[in-house]
N, C-alpha and C positions, 0 to 999 in steps of 0.2 A: 446487488446483484447477489451478492452470497447470503444476504436477508433472507429474497425470494428463494435461496435453494436453501436456507435453514426451515423456509414455512412449507413450500415443498415437499421435502422432504421427510417433514411432519406429516405431512396429509398424506405420504405414500406409506405411511405407518414404519419407515426405517428409523434405525436409533443412529445418533450424532453423538458419541464417532464411531461405535461400534459396526453398522453396516456400512456407511461413508464418512469420509471428514472430508470437512469443506471449513475452505480459507477466503478470508478476503483480502481487501488493498485500502489502504489508506486509513484507515484505521480510527474510523470515525466515530463517534459517542455511540451510536446504533450498537459498535461489534461489544460493546461492554451489556448492554441491557437486552440483547435478545436469549433467549434458551437452545442451545445453551451458550454460554459467552464465546464470540470470534476470536479464532487464531487470523490474526493479519498481519498486513504491514504497514509498516510505520514509516512513512518519508519523511524525511526533514523540510517541514516546506518554507519555513524561514529561511532556510540556509540558499533553498535552490533558487527562493525571489532572489534573495539578495545578488549570487552568483548573475543570475539571468540580468540585473541591474548592473552591476561590476561589466558585465558581456556588452550588454548595449554602449552606454557612456564611454567603454572602453575603445570601440567602434567608431564613435560617434566622436569621440574627440583623438580619430584615426593613430590612437594607442593601440590598438587590436583588429587583429585582421578575422574574421570571421570564418576564413576556410582553417584556421589553426584551430576549429572547434569542429570541423568536420566529424573526426572518430565519434564525436561524444563527450559529456564531461560525467566523470566517475561522483557520485552523491553517496556516501554512503548509508545505509536503510535498518534498521531493525525489523528482525522476526517476534511479532508479543506471541506468544503462546497463550493459549485458551483451550478452551475446556471442549472445541468443535474437533481437536484432530486428534487422532491418536496418537500414544506414543510410537516413535521412531524403534 
């Protein structure tokens, strides 16, 4: 989506990031090859998957109550700053 927003901004003659900042999500490889490179949020997918398996196995083995995670589980993320956003 963010790469599409970059494309649309270019077609409208907007300067990125002078006129508009664009930030993506997931830090896919495309984020580094578009122009300008996209600022994006990087998720630790392996950590998320490992936690999901841990919760599932715990639930199956009756060691974990799914209701305990009703409020969610926090997994740290990282903002990868590239050239598509203006300085703060």
